[in-house]
C-alpha positions as a Markdown table, in Angstrom:
| # | Residue | x | y | z |
|---|---|---|---|---|
| 1 | Met | -76.9 | 83.7 | 21.2 |
| 2 | Leu | -79.5 | 80.9 | 20.2 |
| 3 | Ala | -82.8 | 82.2 | 21.4 |
| 4 | Gly | -85.3 | 80.7 | 18.6 |
| 5 | Gly | -86.8 | 77.4 | 19.2 |
| 6 | Arg | -90.5 | 76.2 | 19.3 |
| 7 | Gly | -90.0 | 75.6 | 23.5 |
| 8 | Thr | -92.3 | 72.1 | 23.0 |
| 9 | Arg | -91.1 | 71.1 | 26.4 |
| 10 | Leu | -92.6 | 74.1 | 28.0 |
| 11 | Gly | -96.0 | 73.9 | 26.2 |
| 12 | Gly | -95.0 | 76.3 | 23.1 |
| 13 | Ala | -93.9 | 79.2 | 25.6 |
| 14 | Asp | -91.6 | 81.5 | 24.7 |
| 15 | Lys | -88.8 | 80.3 | 26.6 |
| 16 | Pro | -86.2 | 83.3 | 26.1 |
| 17 | Ala | -89.0 | 85.8 | 27.1 |
| 18 | Leu | -89.8 | 84.1 | 30.6 |
| 19 | Val | -88.9 | 86.3 | 33.3 |
| 20 | Leu | -86.8 | 85.3 | 36.2 |
| 21 | Gly | -86.8 | 87.8 | 39.1 |
| 22 | Glu | -86.6 | 91.1 | 37.6 |
| 23 | Arg | -85.8 | 90.4 | 34.0 |
| 24 | Ser | -86.5 | 87.8 | 31.4 |
| 25 | Leu | -83.9 | 84.7 | 30.9 |
| 26 | Leu | -82.5 | 86.3 | 27.6 |
| 27 | Ala | -81.8 | 90.0 | 29.2 |
| 28 | Ser | -80.1 | 88.6 | 31.6 |
| 29 | Val | -77.8 | 86.5 | 29.3 |
| 30 | Val | -77.1 | 89.7 | 26.9 |
| 31 | Ser | -76.6 | 91.5 | 29.9 |
| 32 | Ala | -73.8 | 88.8 | 31.1 |
| 33 | Ala | -72.1 | 89.0 | 27.6 |
| 34 | Ala | -72.1 | 92.8 | 27.5 |
| 35 | Ala | -70.9 | 92.9 | 30.8 |
| 36 | Ala | -67.9 | 90.4 | 30.0 |
| 37 | Gly | -66.7 | 92.7 | 27.7 |
| 38 | Ala | -68.9 | 91.3 | 24.0 |
| 39 | Gln | -67.5 | 93.7 | 20.9 |
| 40 | Leu | -71.1 | 92.6 | 19.8 |
| 41 | Val | -74.0 | 90.4 | 21.1 |
| 42 | Val | -75.9 | 88.5 | 18.3 |
| 43 | Val | -79.1 | 87.0 | 19.2 |
| 44 | Val | -80.7 | 84.6 | 16.8 |
| 45 | Gly | -84.4 | 84.4 | 16.9 |
| 46 | Pro | -87.5 | 86.8 | 16.7 |
| 47 | Pro | -87.3 | 90.5 | 17.8 |
| 48 | Arg | -87.9 | 90.9 | 21.9 |
| 49 | Pro | -88.4 | 94.0 | 23.9 |
| 50 | Gly | -86.1 | 95.2 | 26.7 |
| 51 | Leu | -82.3 | 94.3 | 25.1 |
| 52 | Val | -80.6 | 97.1 | 25.4 |
| 53 | Pro | -76.7 | 96.7 | 25.5 |
| 54 | Ala | -74.2 | 99.9 | 24.5 |
| 55 | Ala | -75.3 | 101.1 | 21.4 |
| 56 | Gly | -74.1 | 99.2 | 18.0 |
| 57 | Arg | -73.5 | 96.4 | 20.1 |
| 58 | Leu | -76.8 | 94.4 | 19.9 |
| 59 | Arg | -77.9 | 92.4 | 16.4 |
| 60 | Val | -80.9 | 90.4 | 16.1 |
| 61 | Val | -80.9 | 88.1 | 13.4 |
| 62 | Arg | -83.3 | 85.0 | 12.3 |
| 63 | Glu | -82.3 | 81.7 | 11.2 |
| 64 | Glu | -83.8 | 79.9 | 8.4 |
| 65 | Pro | -86.5 | 78.6 | 8.1 |
| 66 | Pro | -87.1 | 79.7 | 11.4 |
| 67 | Gly | -87.5 | 77.4 | 14.0 |
| 68 | Ser | -85.3 | 74.8 | 12.4 |
| 69 | Gly | -82.9 | 74.1 | 15.1 |
| 70 | Pro | -79.6 | 75.0 | 17.1 |
| 71 | Val | -77.2 | 74.1 | 13.9 |
| 72 | Pro | -78.9 | 76.3 | 11.3 |
| 73 | Ala | -79.5 | 79.3 | 14.3 |
| 74 | Leu | -75.7 | 79.1 | 15.1 |
| 75 | Arg | -74.7 | 79.0 | 11.7 |
| 76 | Arg | -76.9 | 82.1 | 10.9 |
| 77 | Gly | -75.3 | 83.9 | 14.0 |
| 78 | Leu | -71.8 | 82.8 | 13.5 |
| 79 | Ala | -71.9 | 84.7 | 9.9 |
| 80 | Glu | -72.3 | 88.2 | 12.0 |
| 81 | Val | -69.0 | 87.4 | 13.9 |
| 82 | Ala | -65.9 | 89.0 | 13.2 |
| 83 | Ala | -64.0 | 88.5 | 16.3 |
| 84 | Pro | -61.2 | 86.1 | 16.7 |
| 85 | Trp | -63.5 | 84.3 | 19.9 |
| 86 | Val | -67.2 | 83.7 | 20.0 |
| 87 | His | -69.4 | 82.6 | 22.9 |
| 88 | Val | -72.3 | 80.2 | 22.0 |
| 89 | Leu | -74.7 | 80.7 | 24.6 |
| 90 | Ala | -78.6 | 79.6 | 24.8 |
| 91 | Ala | -80.8 | 82.4 | 25.8 |
| 92 | Asp | -82.3 | 80.4 | 28.9 |
| 93 | Leu | -79.1 | 80.5 | 31.2 |
| 94 | Pro | -80.7 | 82.3 | 34.3 |
| 95 | Phe | -77.1 | 82.4 | 36.3 |
| 96 | Ile | -74.5 | 82.6 | 33.9 |
| 97 | Arg | -72.7 | 85.6 | 34.3 |
| 98 | Ala | -69.7 | 87.8 | 33.1 |
| 99 | Gly | -67.3 | 85.6 | 35.1 |
| 100 | His | -68.2 | 82.7 | 33.8 |
| 101 | Leu | -67.9 | 83.7 | 30.4 |
| 102 | Ser | -64.5 | 85.1 | 31.0 |
| 103 | Ser | -63.1 | 81.8 | 32.6 |
| 104 | Leu | -64.6 | 80.2 | 29.5 |
| 105 | Leu | -62.2 | 82.4 | 27.2 |
| 106 | Ala | -59.6 | 81.9 | 29.4 |
| 107 | Ala | -59.9 | 78.0 | 29.1 |
| 108 | Ala | -60.3 | 78.1 | 25.5 |
| 109 | Ala | -57.2 | 80.3 | 24.8 |
| 110 | Gly | -55.1 | 77.9 | 26.4 |
| 111 | Ala | -56.4 | 75.0 | 24.9 |
| 112 | Gly | -54.7 | 75.3 | 21.5 |
| 113 | Pro | -56.1 | 76.7 | 17.9 |
| 114 | Ala | -59.2 | 74.6 | 17.0 |
| 115 | Ala | -60.4 | 73.7 | 20.5 |
| 116 | Gly | -62.7 | 75.8 | 23.2 |
| 117 | Ala | -64.5 | 75.4 | 26.1 |
| 118 | Val | -67.7 | 74.6 | 27.6 |
| 119 | Leu | -69.3 | 74.5 | 31.1 |
| 120 | Ala | -70.0 | 71.2 | 32.5 |
| 121 | Asp | -72.3 | 70.1 | 35.4 |
| 122 | Gly | -71.1 | 68.1 | 38.3 |
| 123 | Asp | -71.3 | 64.8 | 36.6 |
| 124 | Gly | -69.2 | 66.2 | 33.7 |
| 125 | Arg | -71.7 | 66.4 | 31.2 |
| 126 | Pro | -71.2 | 69.0 | 28.5 |
| 127 | Gln | -73.8 | 72.3 | 28.4 |
| 128 | Trp | -72.9 | 72.6 | 24.7 |
| 129 | Leu | -74.7 | 75.9 | 24.7 |
| 130 | Ala | -72.3 | 77.5 | 27.2 |
| 131 | Gly | -69.3 | 77.8 | 25.5 |
| 132 | Cys | -66.5 | 79.4 | 23.9 |
| 133 | Trp | -64.4 | 78.7 | 20.9 |
| 134 | Pro | -62.3 | 80.2 | 18.4 |
| 135 | Thr | -64.4 | 81.5 | 15.8 |
| 136 | Gly | -62.1 | 80.4 | 12.7 |
| 137 | Ala | -62.1 | 77.0 | 14.0 |
| 138 | Leu | -66.0 | 76.7 | 14.4 |
| 139 | Arg | -66.7 | 78.4 | 11.3 |
| 140 | Ala | -64.8 | 75.6 | 9.4 |
| 141 | Ala | -66.4 | 72.9 | 11.7 |
| 142 | Ile | -69.8 | 74.5 | 10.7 |
| 143 | Gly | -69.2 | 74.5 | 7.1 |
| 144 | Gly | -68.6 | 70.9 | 6.5 |
| 145 | Tyr | -71.4 | 69.9 | 8.9 |
| 146 | Arg | -74.7 | 68.1 | 7.8 |
| 147 | Gly | -75.8 | 67.0 | 11.1 |
| 148 | Gly | -78.4 | 68.7 | 13.2 |
| 149 | Ser | -76.6 | 68.1 | 16.3 |
| 150 | Leu | -74.7 | 70.5 | 18.5 |
| 151 | Arg | -72.9 | 67.6 | 20.1 |
| 152 | Gly | -72.3 | 66.2 | 16.8 |
| 153 | Leu | -70.7 | 69.4 | 15.8 |
| 154 | Leu | -68.6 | 70.4 | 18.8 |
| 155 | Gly | -67.8 | 66.9 | 20.3 |
| 156 | Pro | -65.1 | 66.3 | 17.7 |
| 157 | Leu | -63.6 | 69.5 | 18.5 |
| 158 | Ser | -62.5 | 68.2 | 22.1 |
| 159 | Pro | -63.1 | 71.3 | 24.1 |
| 160 | Val | -61.9 | 71.8 | 27.8 |
| 161 | Met | -64.6 | 71.0 | 30.4 |
| 162 | Leu | -64.8 | 73.6 | 33.0 |
| 163 | Gly | -66.7 | 72.2 | 36.0 |
| 164 | Pro | -68.0 | 73.2 | 39.2 |
| 165 | Ala | -65.1 | 74.0 | 42.3 |
| 166 | Pro | -65.7 | 72.0 | 45.4 |
| 167 | Gly | -68.5 | 73.7 | 47.7 |
| 168 | Gln | -68.8 | 76.2 | 45.0 |
| 169 | Pro | -72.0 | 78.3 | 46.2 |
| 170 | Gly | -74.8 | 79.5 | 44.3 |
| 171 | Pro | -77.0 | 78.6 | 41.4 |
| 172 | Pro | -75.3 | 76.3 | 38.8 |
| 173 | Pro | -74.8 | 78.4 | 35.6 |
| 174 | Trp | -75.0 | 75.8 | 33.2 |
| 175 | Leu | -78.9 | 75.3 | 34.5 |
| 176 | Asp | -81.1 | 76.0 | 31.0 |
| 177 | Cys | -85.0 | 76.2 | 31.4 |
| 178 | Asp | -85.8 | 73.7 | 29.0 |
| 179 | Thr | -88.7 | 72.3 | 31.1 |
| 180 | Glu | -91.1 | 73.3 | 33.7 |
| 181 | Asp | -89.3 | 71.6 | 36.6 |
| 182 | Asp | -86.2 | 73.4 | 35.2 |
| 183 | Val | -88.0 | 76.5 | 35.6 |
| 184 | Arg | -89.4 | 75.4 | 38.6 |
| 185 | Arg | -85.5 | 75.1 | 40.0 |
| 186 | Ala | -84.4 | 78.2 | 38.7 |
| 187 | Arg | -87.2 | 80.3 | 40.7 |
| 188 | Ala | -86.4 | 78.1 | 43.6 |
| 189 | Trp | -82.7 | 79.7 | 43.3 |
| 190 | Thr | -84.0 | 83.0 | 42.6 |
| 191 | Gly | -82.7 | 85.8 | 45.0 |
| 192 | Ala | -79.3 | 83.6 | 45.6 |
| 193 | Pro | -75.9 | 84.9 | 44.7 |
| 194 | Ala | -74.3 | 83.3 | 41.7 |
| 195 | Gly | -71.1 | 81.8 | 41.9 |
| 196 | Pro | -68.1 | 83.8 | 40.7 |
| 197 | Gly | -67.1 | 81.2 | 38.1 |
| 198 | Pro | -67.1 | 77.8 | 37.0 |
| 199 | Gly | -64.4 | 76.3 | 38.8 |
| 200 | Val | -61.7 | 74.4 | 37.1 |
| 201 | Pro | -61.0 | 72.7 | 34.0 |
| 202 | Arg | -62.1 | 68.6 | 34.1 |
């Protein structure tokens, strides 16, 4: 779970620590991962209070150097993973739930040995920080990658795209809070139930 960065589009605010409803964005994503049965939740970023999944299932590490971007953060977090599958998530996804993560895992498991699955919005655009991948394939890809773009790293793995089902209710699980407009949109959704899953593969 990538929880570093500088929050430049939010005036330098600590995005993962922003409170939406009754808990921080980061706490919401950690809770979804724990509810989905994650063996280990790895948060790449500075330590923050209020993150208490089951004992031994949370590990907080830092990328080197701190704030160096999503690819170094992913590389650092991946070093902690021993499970065969790994969810790669942003820490600012207020509406992602355990059901979405389970759907991503099922889609990735059916996509072949080197592919994965990511959420896509209503226009089919992938949310690269809401996906599930075979750990070995992701580790091999990032081991030989010298760029700084998640799209450049993950796009060539040809993941399945899980878009919304027609008429799917609730706030969009792929919505991340990068800007003040995003935060306003998310707060407008607060109190609405999240949909049960992302829908169908595209």
